[in-house]
PDB file of N, CA, C and O in Angstrom:
ATOM      1  N   MET A   1       0.829  -1.196   0.000  1.00  0.00           N
ATOM      2  CA  MET A   1       0.000   0.000   0.000  1.00  0.00           C
ATOM      3  C   MET A   1       0.871   1.257   0.000  1.00  0.00           C
ATOM      4  O   MET A   1       0.555   2.238  -0.673  1.00  0.00           O
ATOM      5  N   ARG A   2       1.964   1.222   0.755  1.00  0.00           N
ATOM      6  CA  ARG A   2       2.836   2.389   0.827  1.00  0.00           C
ATOM      7  C   ARG A   2       3.457   2.702  -0.526  1.00  0.00           C
ATOM      8  O   ARG A   2       3.575   3.868  -0.903  1.00  0.00           O
ATOM      9  N   GLY A   3       3.855   1.659  -1.263  1.00  0.00           N
ATOM     10  CA  GLY A   3       4.437   1.855  -2.588  1.00  0.00           C
ATOM     11  C   GLY A   3       3.440   2.455  -3.564  1.00  0.00           C
ATOM     12  O   GLY A   3       3.805   3.298  -4.383  1.00  0.00           O
ATOM     13  N   ARG A   4       2.197   2.034  -3.486  1.00  0.00           N
ATOM     14  CA  ARG A   4       1.164   2.590  -4.370  1.00  0.00           C
ATOM     15  C   ARG A   4       0.928   4.069  -4.072  1.00  0.00           C
ATOM     16  O   ARG A   4       0.761   4.872  -4.990  1.00  0.00           O
ATOM     17  N   LEU A   5       0.916   4.423  -2.802  1.00  0.00           N
ATOM     18  CA  LEU A   5       0.719   5.812  -2.428  1.00  0.00           C
ATOM     19  C   LEU A   5       1.869   6.684  -2.912  1.00  0.00           C
ATOM     20  O   LEU A   5       1.644   7.786  -3.413  1.00  0.00           O
ATOM     21  N   ILE A   6       3.081   6.206  -2.768  1.00  0.00           N
ATOM     22  CA  ILE A   6       4.243   6.957  -3.256  1.00  0.00           C
ATOM     23  C   ILE A   6       4.187   7.086  -4.776  1.00  0.00           C
ATOM     24  O   ILE A   6       4.474   8.153  -5.318  1.00  0.00           O
ATOM     25  N   GLY A   7       3.822   6.010  -5.462  1.00  0.00           N
ATOM     26  CA  GLY A   7       3.691   6.061  -6.921  1.00  0.00           C
ATOM     27  C   GLY A   7       2.629   7.039  -7.375  1.00  0.00           C
ATOM     28  O   GLY A   7       2.816   7.750  -8.362  1.00  0.00           O
ATOM     29  N   LEU A   8       1.521   7.081  -6.663  1.00  0.00           N
ATOM     30  CA  LEU A   8       0.447   8.017  -7.005  1.00  0.00           C
ATOM     31  C   LEU A   8       0.895   9.452  -6.808  1.00  0.00           C
ATOM     32  O   LEU A   8       0.603  10.313  -7.638  1.00  0.00           O
ATOM     33  N   ILE A   9       1.597   9.718  -5.725  1.00  0.00           N
ATOM     34  CA  ILE A   9       2.067  11.077  -5.464  1.00  0.00           C
ATOM     35  C   ILE A   9       3.084  11.515  -6.517  1.00  0.00           C
ATOM     36  O   ILE A   9       3.059  12.660  -6.970  1.00  0.00           O
ATOM     37  N   VAL A  10       3.969  10.612  -6.903  1.00  0.00           N
ATOM     38  CA  VAL A  10       4.993  10.952  -7.900  1.00  0.00           C
ATOM     39  C   VAL A  10       4.369  11.145  -9.285  1.00  0.00           C
ATOM     40  O   VAL A  10       4.806  12.009 -10.046  1.00  0.00           O
ATOM     41  N   ALA A  11       3.349  10.345  -9.614  1.00  0.00           N
ATOM     42  CA  ALA A  11       2.755  10.397 -10.952  1.00  0.00           C
ATOM     43  C   ALA A  11       1.802  11.567 -11.138  1.00  0.00           C
ATOM     44  O   ALA A  11       1.532  11.954 -12.274  1.00  0.00           O
ATOM     45  N   MET A  12       1.285  12.140 -10.060  1.00  0.00           N
ATOM     46  CA  MET A  12       0.300  13.213 -10.182  1.00  0.00           C
ATOM     47  C   MET A  12       0.996  14.534 -10.517  1.00  0.00           C
ATOM     48  O   MET A  12       1.737  15.068  -9.691  1.00  0.00           O
ATOM     49  N   PRO A  13       0.765  15.060 -11.712  1.00  0.00           N
ATOM     50  CA  PRO A  13       1.370  16.351 -12.042  1.00  0.00           C
ATOM     51  C   PRO A  13       0.663  17.471 -11.263  1.00  0.00           C
ATOM     52  O   PRO A  13      -0.564  17.564 -11.270  1.00  0.00           O
ATOM     53  N   VAL A  14       1.443  18.301 -10.606  1.00  0.00           N
ATOM     54  CA  VAL A  14       0.865  19.384  -9.812  1.00  0.00           C
ATOM     55  C   VAL A  14       0.910  20.656 -10.648  1.00  0.00           C
ATOM     56  O   VAL A  14       1.979  21.123 -11.039  1.00  0.00           O
ATOM     57  N   GLY A  15      -0.241  21.193 -10.906  1.00  0.00           N
ATOM     58  CA  GLY A  15      -0.363  22.442 -11.641  1.00  0.00           C
ATOM     59  C   GLY A  15      -1.513  23.234 -11.054  1.00  0.00           C
ATOM     60  O   GLY A  15      -2.085  22.838 -10.038  1.00  0.00           O
ATOM     61  N   PRO A  16      -1.857  24.343 -11.678  1.00  0.00           N
ATOM     62  CA  PRO A  16      -2.937  25.171 -11.136  1.00  0.00           C
ATOM     63  C   PRO A  16      -4.278  24.446 -11.098  1.00  0.00           C
ATOM     64  O   PRO A  16      -5.064  24.633 -10.169  1.00  0.00           O
ATOM     65  N   GLY A  17      -4.536  23.622 -12.106  1.00  0.00           N
ATOM     66  CA  GLY A  17      -5.805  22.892 -12.126  1.00  0.00           C
ATOM     67  C   GLY A  17      -5.904  21.880 -11.010  1.00  0.00           C
ATOM     68  O   GLY A  17      -6.943  21.763 -10.360  1.00  0.00           O
ATOM     69  N   LYS A  18      -4.828  21.148 -10.783  1.00  0.00           N
ATOM     70  CA  LYS A  18      -4.826  20.146  -9.711  1.00  0.00           C
ATOM     71  C   LYS A  18      -4.914  20.813  -8.338  1.00  0.00           C
ATOM     72  O   LYS A  18      -5.604  20.314  -7.449  1.00  0.00           O
ATOM     73  N   LEU A  19      -4.228  21.922  -8.165  1.00  0.00           N
ATOM     74  CA  LEU A  19      -4.291  22.618  -6.878  1.00  0.00           C
ATOM     75  C   LEU A  19      -5.687  23.175  -6.623  1.00  0.00           C
ATOM     76  O   LEU A  19      -6.169  23.134  -5.492  1.00  0.00           O
ATOM     77  N   ALA A  20      -6.338  23.691  -7.653  1.00  0.00           N
ATOM     78  CA  ALA A  20      -7.710  24.184  -7.494  1.00  0.00           C
ATOM     79  C   ALA A  20      -8.661  23.035  -7.180  1.00  0.00           C
ATOM     80  O   ALA A  20      -9.590  23.187  -6.387  1.00  0.00           O
ATOM     81  N   MET A  21      -8.423  21.887  -7.806  1.00  0.00           N
ATOM     82  CA  MET A  21      -9.270  20.734  -7.556  1.00  0.00           C
ATOM     83  C   MET A  21      -9.104  20.252  -6.106  1.00  0.00           C
ATOM     84  O   MET A  21     -10.089  19.941  -5.437  1.00  0.00           O
ATOM     85  N   LEU A  22      -7.861  20.191  -5.627  1.00  0.00           N
ATOM     86  CA  LEU A  22      -7.629  19.778  -4.248  1.00  0.00           C
ATOM     87  C   LEU A  22      -8.218  20.789  -3.264  1.00  0.00           C
ATOM     88  O   LEU A  22      -8.792  20.407  -2.245  1.00  0.00           O
ATOM     89  N   SER A  23      -8.074  22.067  -3.569  1.00  0.00           N
ATOM     90  CA  SER A  23      -8.635  23.095  -2.708  1.00  0.00           C
ATOM     91  C   SER A  23     -10.156  22.994  -2.645  1.00  0.00           C
ATOM     92  O   SER A  23     -10.753  23.116  -1.575  1.00  0.00           O
ATOM     93  N   SER A  24     -10.777  22.771  -3.803  1.00  0.00           N
ATOM     94  CA  SER A  24     -12.239  22.613  -3.839  1.00  0.00           C
ATOM     95  C   SER A  24     -12.663  21.370  -3.078  1.00  0.00           C
ATOM     96  O   SER A  24     -13.678  21.379  -2.382  1.00  0.00           O
ATOM     97  N   HIS A  25     -11.900  20.314  -3.207  1.00  0.00           N
ATOM     98  CA  HIS A  25     -12.233  19.069  -2.507  1.00  0.00           C
ATOM     99  C   HIS A  25     -12.186  19.265  -0.997  1.00  0.00           C
ATOM    100  O   HIS A  25     -13.074  18.806  -0.279  1.00  0.00           O
ATOM    101  N   PHE A  26     -11.152  19.943  -0.519  1.00  0.00           N
ATOM    102  CA  PHE A  26     -11.027  20.119   0.927  1.00  0.00           C
ATOM    103  C   PHE A  26     -12.022  21.140   1.477  1.00  0.00           C
ATOM    104  O   PHE A  26     -12.433  21.024   2.632  1.00  0.00           O
ATOM    105  N   SER A  27     -12.417  22.132   0.689  1.00  0.00           N
ATOM    106  CA  SER A  27     -13.336  23.144   1.211  1.00  0.00           C
ATOM    107  C   SER A  27     -14.806  22.784   0.995  1.00  0.00           C
ATOM    108  O   SER A  27     -15.649  23.131   1.822  1.00  0.00           O
ATOM    109  N   MET A  28     -15.131  22.089  -0.111  1.00  0.00           N
ATOM    110  CA  MET A  28     -16.535  21.788  -0.408  1.00  0.00           C
ATOM    111  C   MET A  28     -16.866  20.301  -0.411  1.00  0.00           C
ATOM    112  O   MET A  28     -18.018  19.926  -0.630  1.00  0.00           O
ATOM    113  N   GLY A  29     -15.883  19.461  -0.174  1.00  0.00           N
ATOM    114  CA  GLY A  29     -16.137  18.032  -0.118  1.00  0.00           C
ATOM    115  C   GLY A  29     -15.914  17.371  -1.470  1.00  0.00           C
ATOM    116  O   GLY A  29     -15.469  18.010  -2.423  1.00  0.00           O
ATOM    117  N   PRO A  30     -16.230  16.079  -1.541  1.00  0.00           N
ATOM    118  CA  PRO A  30     -15.989  15.333  -2.770  1.00  0.00           C
ATOM    119  C   PRO A  30     -16.754  15.870  -3.988  1.00  0.00           C
ATOM    120  O   PRO A  30     -16.240  15.823  -5.106  1.00  0.00           O
ATOM    121  N   ALA A  31     -17.961  16.372  -3.785  1.00  0.00           N
ATOM    122  CA  ALA A  31     -18.732  16.895  -4.914  1.00  0.00           C
ATOM    123  C   ALA A  31     -18.051  18.131  -5.516  1.00  0.00           C
ATOM    124  O   ALA A  31     -18.025  18.298  -6.736  1.00  0.00           O
ATOM    125  N   GLY A  32     -17.509  18.981  -4.665  1.00  0.00           N
ATOM    126  CA  GLY A  32     -16.793  20.160  -5.153  1.00  0.00           C
ATOM    127  C   GLY A  32     -15.527  19.781  -5.892  1.00  0.00           C
ATOM    128  O   GLY A  32     -15.197  20.377  -6.917  1.00  0.00           O
ATOM    129  N   GLY A  33     -14.811  18.783  -5.372  1.00  0.00           N
ATOM    130  CA  GLY A  33     -13.612  18.305  -6.058  1.00  0.00           C
ATOM    131  C   GLY A  33     -13.935  17.682  -7.398  1.00  0.00           C
ATOM    132  O   GLY A  33     -13.209  17.881  -8.373  1.00  0.00           O
ATOM    133  N   PHE A  34     -15.034  16.921  -7.453  1.00  0.00           N
ATOM    134  CA  PHE A  34     -15.450  16.307  -8.714  1.00  0.00           C
ATOM    135  C   PHE A  34     -15.837  17.366  -9.740  1.00  0.00           C
ATOM    136  O   PHE A  34     -15.461  17.277 -10.909  1.00  0.00           O
ATOM    137  N   ALA A  35     -16.587  18.361  -9.297  1.00  0.00           N
ATOM    138  CA  ALA A  35     -17.001  19.435 -10.211  1.00  0.00           C
ATOM    139  C   ALA A  35     -15.792  20.209 -10.728  1.00  0.00           C
ATOM    140  O   ALA A  35     -15.725  20.549 -11.909  1.00  0.00           O
ATOM    141  N   SER A  36     -14.851  20.482  -9.852  1.00  0.00           N
ATOM    142  CA  SER A  36     -13.633  21.182 -10.265  1.00  0.00           C
ATOM    143  C   SER A  36     -12.818  20.330 -11.230  1.00  0.00           C
ATOM    144  O   SER A  36     -12.252  20.850 -12.191  1.00  0.00           O
ATOM    145  N   GLY A  37     -12.757  19.022 -10.979  1.00  0.00           N
ATOM    146  CA  GLY A  37     -12.053  18.113 -11.884  1.00  0.00           C
ATOM    147  C   GLY A  37     -12.703  18.040 -13.253  1.00  0.00           C
ATOM    148  O   GLY A  37     -12.009  17.976 -14.267  1.00  0.00           O
ATOM    149  N   MET A  38     -14.022  18.047 -13.293  1.00  0.00           N
ATOM    150  CA  MET A  38     -14.715  18.030 -14.581  1.00  0.00           C
ATOM    151  C   MET A  38     -14.472  19.330 -15.345  1.00  0.00           C
ATOM    152  O   MET A  38     -14.352  19.320 -16.570  1.00  0.00           O
ATOM    153  N   GLY A  39     -14.401  20.429 -14.634  1.00  0.00           N
ATOM    154  CA  GLY A  39     -14.075  21.702 -15.277  1.00  0.00           C
ATOM    155  C   GLY A  39     -12.676  21.696 -15.862  1.00  0.00           C
ATOM    156  O   GLY A  39     -12.458  22.189 -16.968  1.00  0.00           O
ATOM    157  N   ALA A  40     -11.726  21.137 -15.121  1.00  0.00           N
ATOM    158  CA  ALA A  40     -10.349  21.042 -15.614  1.00  0.00           C
ATOM    159  C   ALA A  40     -10.269  20.117 -16.825  1.00  0.00           C
ATOM    160  O   ALA A  40      -9.529  20.392 -17.769  1.00  0.00           O
ATOM    161  N   ALA A  41     -11.028  19.020 -16.800  1.00  0.00           N
ATOM    162  CA  ALA A  41     -11.033  18.097 -17.935  1.00  0.00           C
ATOM    163  C   ALA A  41     -11.636  18.760 -19.172  1.00  0.00           C
ATOM    164  O   ALA A  41     -11.157  18.550 -20.287  1.00  0.00           O
ATOM    165  N   THR A  42     -12.682  19.556 -18.979  1.00  0.00           N
ATOM    166  CA  THR A  42     -13.292  20.274 -20.096  1.00  0.00           C
ATOM    167  C   THR A  42     -12.315  21.292 -20.676  1.00  0.00           C
ATOM    168  O   THR A  42     -12.230  21.458 -21.892  1.00  0.00           O
ATOM    169  N   GLU A  43     -11.589  21.961 -19.807  1.00  0.00           N
ATOM    170  CA  GLU A  43     -10.586  22.925 -20.259  1.00  0.00           C
ATOM    171  C   GLU A  43      -9.481  22.216 -21.060  1.00  0.00           C
ATOM    172  O   GLU A  43      -9.065  22.706 -22.109  1.00  0.00           O
ATOM    173  N   ASP A  44      -9.016  21.081 -20.572  1.00  0.00           N
ATOM    174  CA  ASP A  44      -7.986  20.327 -21.275  1.00  0.00           C
ATOM    175  C   ASP A  44      -8.488  19.850 -22.636  1.00  0.00           C
ATOM    176  O   ASP A  44      -7.737  19.849 -23.611  1.00  0.00           O
ATOM    177  N   ALA A  45      -9.747  19.447 -22.703  1.00  0.00           N
ATOM    178  CA  ALA A  45     -10.318  19.019 -23.979  1.00  0.00           C
ATOM    179  C   ALA A  45     -10.377  20.184 -24.966  1.00  0.00           C
ATOM    180  O   ALA A  45     -10.142  19.997 -26.160  1.00  0.00           O
ATOM    181  N   GLY A  46     -10.686  21.367 -24.482  1.00  0.00           N
ATOM    182  CA  GLY A  46     -10.698  22.548 -25.353  1.00  0.00           C
ATOM    183  C   GLY A  46      -9.316  22.874 -25.888  1.00  0.00           C
ATOM    184  O   GLY A  46      -9.158  23.219 -27.058  1.00  0.00           O
ATOM    185  N   TYR A  47      -8.302  22.760 -25.011  1.00  0.00           N
ATOM    186  CA  TYR A  47      -6.928  22.994 -25.460  1.00  0.00           C
ATOM    187  C   TYR A  47      -6.510  21.951 -26.495  1.00  0.00           C
ATOM    188  O   TYR A  47      -5.840  22.278 -27.474  1.00  0.00           O
ATOM    189  N   ALA A  48      -6.905  20.701 -26.278  1.00  0.00           N
ATOM    190  CA  ALA A  48      -6.563  19.644 -27.231  1.00  0.00           C
ATOM    191  C   ALA A  48      -7.248  19.878 -28.577  1.00  0.00           C
ATOM    192  O   ALA A  48      -6.656  19.631 -29.628  1.00  0.00           O
ATOM    193  N   LYS A  49      -8.475  20.347 -28.545  1.00  0.00           N
ATOM    194  CA  LYS A  49      -9.193  20.631 -29.788  1.00  0.00           C
ATOM    195  C   LYS A  49      -8.532  21.786 -30.536  1.00  0.00           C
ATOM    196  O   LYS A  49      -8.386  21.733 -31.757  1.00  0.00           O
ATOM    197  N   ALA A  50      -8.134  22.823 -29.813  1.00  0.00           N
ATOM    198  CA  ALA A  50      -7.462  23.955 -30.449  1.00  0.00           C
ATOM    199  C   ALA A  50      -6.121  23.528 -31.043  1.00  0.00           C
ATOM    200  O   ALA A  50      -5.759  23.966 -32.134  1.00  0.00           O
ATOM    201  N   ALA A  51      -5.384  22.676 -30.330  1.00  0.00           N
ATOM    202  CA  ALA A  51      -4.104  22.195 -30.846  1.00  0.00           C
ATOM    203  C   ALA A  51      -4.308  21.352 -32.095  1.00  0.00           C
ATOM    204  O   ALA A  51      -3.542  21.473 -33.051  1.00  0.00           O
ATOM    205  N   GLY A  52      -5.322  20.502 -32.104  1.00  0.00           N
ATOM    206  CA  GLY A  52      -5.620  19.691 -33.279  1.00  0.00           C
ATOM    207  C   GLY A  52      -6.000  20.543 -34.477  1.00  0.00           C
ATOM    208  O   GLY A  52      -5.594  20.251 -35.602  1.00  0.00           O
ATOM    209  N   LEU A  53      -6.770  21.585 -34.247  1.00  0.00           N
ATOM    210  CA  LEU A  53      -7.151  22.476 -35.330  1.00  0.00           C
ATOM    211  C   LEU A  53      -5.936  23.192 -35.906  1.00  0.00           C
ATOM    212  O   LEU A  53      -5.798  23.315 -37.124  1.00  0.00           O
ATOM    213  N   CYS A  54      -5.055  23.665 -35.024  1.00  0.00           N
ATOM    214  CA  CYS A  54      -3.843  24.347 -35.496  1.00  0.00           C
ATOM    215  C   CYS A  54      -2.942  23.401 -36.285  1.00  0.00           C
ATOM    216  O   CYS A  54      -2.372  23.792 -37.304  1.00  0.00           O
ATOM    217  N   LEU A  55      -2.811  22.166 -35.822  1.00  0.00           N
ATOM    218  CA  LEU A  55      -2.001  21.198 -36.560  1.00  0.00           C
ATOM    219  C   LEU A  55      -2.610  20.886 -37.919  1.00  0.00           C
ATOM    220  O   LEU A  55      -1.896  20.724 -38.908  1.00  0.00           O
ATOM    221  N   ARG A  56      -3.937  20.804 -37.958  1.00  0.00           N
ATOM    222  CA  ARG A  56      -4.609  20.542 -39.240  1.00  0.00           C
ATOM    223  C   ARG A  56      -4.385  21.696 -40.217  1.00  0.00           C
ATOM    224  O   ARG A  56      -4.119  21.474 -41.398  1.00  0.00           O
ATOM    225  N   LEU A  57      -4.494  22.920 -39.721  1.00  0.00           N
ATOM    226  CA  LEU A  57      -4.260  24.073 -40.587  1.00  0.00           C
ATOM    227  C   LEU A  57      -2.810  24.140 -41.054  1.00  0.00           C
ATOM    228  O   LEU A  57      -2.541  24.454 -42.213  1.00  0.00           O
ATOM    229  N   ALA A  58      -1.877  23.845 -40.152  1.00  0.00           N
ATOM    230  CA  ALA A  58      -0.462  23.881 -40.513  1.00  0.00           C
ATOM    231  C   ALA A  58      -0.136  22.811 -41.537  1.00  0.00           C
ATOM    232  O   ALA A  58       0.614  23.068 -42.478  1.00  0.00           O
ATOM    233  N   SER A  59      -0.690  21.603 -41.371  1.00  0.00           N
ATOM    234  CA  SER A  59      -0.403  20.548 -42.345  1.00  0.00           C
ATOM    235  C   SER A  59      -1.016  20.874 -43.698  1.00  0.00           C
ATOM    236  O   SER A  59      -0.439  20.549 -44.736  1.00  0.00           O
ATOM    237  N   GLY A  60      -2.174  21.509 -43.694  1.00  0.00           N
ATOM    238  CA  GLY A  60      -2.775  21.934 -44.961  1.00  0.00           C
ATOM    239  C   GLY A  60      -1.924  22.970 -45.667  1.00  0.00           C
ATOM    240  O   GLY A  60      -1.763  22.919 -46.887  1.00  0.00           O
ATOM    241  N   MET A  61      -1.373  23.917 -44.905  1.00  0.00           N
ATOM    242  CA  MET A  61      -0.507  24.931 -45.510  1.00  0.00           C
ATOM    243  C   MET A  61       0.776  24.299 -46.051  1.00  0.00           C
ATOM    244  O   MET A  61       1.261  24.691 -47.113  1.00  0.00           O
ATOM    245  N   ILE A  62       1.320  23.331 -45.332  1.00  0.00           N
ATOM    246  CA  ILE A  62       2.527  22.652 -45.807  1.00  0.00           C
ATOM    247  C   ILE A  62       2.244  21.912 -47.104  1.00  0.00           C
ATOM    248  O   ILE A  62       3.064  21.939 -48.022  1.00  0.00           O
ATOM    249  N   LEU A  63       1.111  21.260 -47.193  1.00  0.00           N
ATOM    250  CA  LEU A  63       0.757  20.539 -48.416  1.00  0.00           C
ATOM    251  C   LEU A  63       0.564  21.504 -49.601  1.00  0.00           C
ATOM    252  O   LEU A  63       0.978  21.213 -50.724  1.00  0.00           O
ATOM    253  N   ILE A  64      -0.060  22.636 -49.334  1.00  0.00           N
ATOM    254  CA  ILE A  64      -0.268  23.622 -50.408  1.00  0.00           C
ATOM    255  C   ILE A  64       1.063  24.157 -50.915  1.00  0.00           C
ATOM    256  O   ILE A  64       1.290  24.236 -52.122  1.00  0.00           O
ATOM    257  N   TYR A  65       1.943  24.526 -49.981  1.00  0.00           N
ATOM    258  CA  TYR A  65       3.232  25.088 -50.395  1.00  0.00           C
ATOM    259  C   TYR A  65       4.187  24.052 -50.983  1.00  0.00           C
ATOM    260  O   TYR A  65       5.055  24.394 -51.786  1.00  0.00           O
ATOM    261  N   SER A  66       4.030  22.791 -50.589  1.00  0.00           N
ATOM    262  CA  SER A  66       4.896  21.754 -51.163  1.00  0.00           C
ATOM    263  C   SER A  66       4.480  21.434 -52.598  1.00  0.00           C
ATOM    264  O   SER A  66       5.308  20.976 -53.385  1.00  0.00           O
ATOM    265  N   ASN A  67       3.226  21.664 -52.951  1.00  0.00           N
ATOM    266  CA  ASN A  67       2.779  21.410 -54.325  1.00  0.00           C
ATOM    267  C   ASN A  67       3.157  22.545 -55.275  1.00  0.00           C
ATOM    268  O   ASN A  67       3.112  22.368 -56.493  1.00  0.00           O
ATOM    269  N   LEU A  68       3.526  23.705 -54.736  1.00  0.00           N
ATOM    270  CA  LEU A  68       3.908  24.821 -55.600  1.00  0.00           C
ATOM    271  C   LEU A  68       5.273  24.618 -56.253  1.00  0.00           C
ATOM    272  O   LEU A  68       5.531  25.164 -57.326  1.00  0.00           O
ATOM    273  N   ASN A  69       6.134  23.854 -55.628  1.00  0.00           N
ATOM    274  CA  ASN A  69       7.482  23.650 -56.166  1.00  0.00           C
ATOM    275  C   ASN A  69       7.513  22.611 -57.206  1.00  0.00           C
ATOM    276  O   ASN A  69       8.575  22.322 -57.758  1.00  0.00           O
TER     277      ASN A  69
END
């Protein structure tokens, strides 16, 4: 059990979203932590969608310019 706890602590990336989620969990209980976690997941999904769109646009531009030569 101790090894699993250490592994979980090491694997958990600490950032502003995780700190807000932990703060919400401790101040409002598990429901607040869950709601904060869902908000962070939605934000991450939006960033992933924006990154995918930018990559798609960049690859399209590369294909257009590679056909000009």
